[in-house]
N, C-alpha and C positions, 0 to 999 in steps of 0.2 A: 447591513448586508441582507439581501432578500433570502428568506428561508423557504424551502420547497416542500410541499406537502403532496398527498394523493398519489404515493409511489407504490404502495404495497400491492394493489391489484395488478399493476402493470409486471411487477417483479414475479408474481405467483401465477400469472396467466399460463394457460397450457401452451400457448404459442412460445412465449419466452422460455418456459422450462424446456421445451423441445429444442429451441435455438441454443439454450445453455448446454443441453446434452450434446449437441453437434460440436459446439465449440470445445467443451471439456474434454472430448475424445481425440482431438486432433493429435496425431502422431502417437496415440496410445491404443490403436485398434486391437493389438495383441494383449493389451493388459488385461490381467485375470478379472479385476473389477468390472471392466467394460464387458468382458465376454459373459460373465454372470449377469449383469444387468440386461444384456441383450436377449437373454432367454425369455424375459418377460418385459420388454422395453416400454411399451405403451401402457401397460398395466401399472409398472413402477412410476412413470410419470404421473398418471392419474392419481396414484397413491399418495405421491409427493405433493401434489396439488392440494389434496384434502388435508394432509398434515399441516400444511402452511396456512391453508384457509381457516382450519380450526385452531391454530396456533398450538398444535401438539408437537411440531417438530423440535427435536433436540439434536444438538451436535453429538456426533457418534464419539466413541472412544478412540483417543489417539493411538497410533503405533509409533514408537520412537525408536530412532538409531542415531549414532554418532558418525560424523564424518571428520576427516583429519586434514584435508586439503581444500582450500588454501591454509585454513586453520581449524582447529578443533571446534565443532558446533554440534549441538544437539538439534536433530531434525525431527519434526512432527509431521506425521502423514495420516490423513483422513481417507476413508473408502470413497471410491469413485461415486457410488450411489449410496445415500442421497447427497452427501456433503459437497462433493466438488461441482456437482450439478447446481446446488443452491448458490455456491459462491459465484459461478459464472452467471446465474440468473440475476443475482444482486448486481454485479458489474455491468451487465448488459444496459441497466437502467442508471445506475449511479456513476459510472465512469466519467461521462461528459459532465456531470455536475461537479465531481471533484477535480477533474483536470482544469476546470475554469478556476479553481483557486490556486493551482500551482504557478509559480514564476516560470518565466521562459528558461532560466538557468537551472532548473530542476530535470533530471534526465532519467531517473529509474522508473521502470514499468510505465512509461508513457510512449505511445505510439509515435513513430517517426523521429524519436530521440534516441534513447539508448546510450550505450557506451561510445559508440561512434560519433553521435552528436555531441556528446560532452567533449570528446577529443577534438573535434573540429572547432568547437567554440573556444577551448583553452588556446589552441594553436593561433586561432585568429586574434585573440586577446594579446598574445605574446608579441604580436607585430608592433604593438604600442610599447616599445622597449623602455622608455622612460618610466612609464607608470606601472610596469610589471617587473620591476627590477627584484623585487623580493617576494617569497611565496611562504604562506602559512597552509600547511596540509595536516588536516586532523580527521580523526573519526571519533565515534562515541563508544566508549568501552561498554561491551555487552548490550548493545543498543536495543535489539529486539527484546530480550528477557527484562530489560529495566523499564519498558514503556508502562506507565502508569494508567490503569484502566479508567479511573475517574476523569483524568485530564483527557484522555483520548475520546471518552464519551462527550465531554464537553465541547471538544473540537468537532466531532461529528455533528453536533447539534447546532453549530453555527451555520450550517447549510441545509440540515434536514430537520423537518418539523412533523413528518408523517409518523404518527405514534406507532402504528403496526411495523413499520419498517424499522424504527429505533428499536422496538422489542426484539426484532430478528438480529439486528447488528449487535446489541448488547449481549444477547445470548451467546453469539459467537465470540465476542470480545472475552466474556467471562468463562469460556470453555477451557482456558489454560492461563498460566501465569505469564505476564508480559504479553508478547504477541508472537506466537509460534512460528518459527522458521519453517517453511514448507508449505504453508497453506496459501492458496492462490490469493485469497482476500488480504493476507497479512502484508504483502508488499504494498498494497494501496493504504492500508491503515497506517503503515510505517511512514509513507511518503506524506500522507495527510498530517501525521502527528508533527512533522517538521516544516510544513508549508507555511505556517505563519511565522516561524523562525525566519524563513527565507524572506518574507516580506519585510520583517523587521531589519534584516541585515542590509536589504537594498534601499528601503524607503525610509527608515529611522537612522540607523548608522551611516548609510550612504556609501556602501561599498560598491563600486562600479563593476569590478572584476571578481566575481564569486560564482562558483560552480558546484552543485552538490549532485551526487549519484548515491541513492540510499542514505546512509549516514556518513559517506565519504565526501569530505569538503576540501575545496582549494580556494584560497583567498590570495589575490595578486595585488601589490601595491608598490608604490615608489619609496615608501618609508618603512624601514624596518621597525622603528619605535612604534609607529601606528599599529603594526601587526602584533607587537607584543602587547599593547593596550587592548587590542581587540580580542585577544585570546582571554584575558581577564573578563572583559564584558560578556563573552560567549559562556564562560564558565558560570557566571552569575545568572545569565538567562535561562540556561538549561537546568541549573539546580532549582 
């Protein structure tokens, strides 16, 4: 697999930081952090560029709060400036690289897919009545908090070799235990974490009808015993 370098200058360029600022603020123009940032918008962008260039950027302290619907989860929130801008700047450059790794049956945080795309694919598969007679539906218990940093870093390095970019990604990974729910970058880290599992399911195990949204997975098959055996294999793989 080809590993890609020379990414950092593109990520920290002033043009990319300005674009990231524009994207990060969409639908949030009244957000307190955006309004504070806008008082010195260009100065802040220049300062952020210098922090990244000198590698003095550090992830800010998280604000945490708990939500209870659809289930209890601890949410982490970073300030708009500089962190959310940095996350968008990273994804402006890395998103097409990481999306190229994802299978066509992964739907979370991928443009033009989403939950509606997942639903459409499942309904299409169910037309093959004989081969979708049984369903295994699972998720991973405490998925985001349980993500192993060393494994995630290894997976990131399968596609990225730019040392400065890896420094920035590692610094964000190590800013909290697991992968913090609420970060813009976290949804991509989480998707990437399971992307090679997706390839294993499709290409090694040979499951034709498999669909994943974040850590929610659906497997359809004609044989109930096969799905019981598959669950054992999945447990072994994920452990």
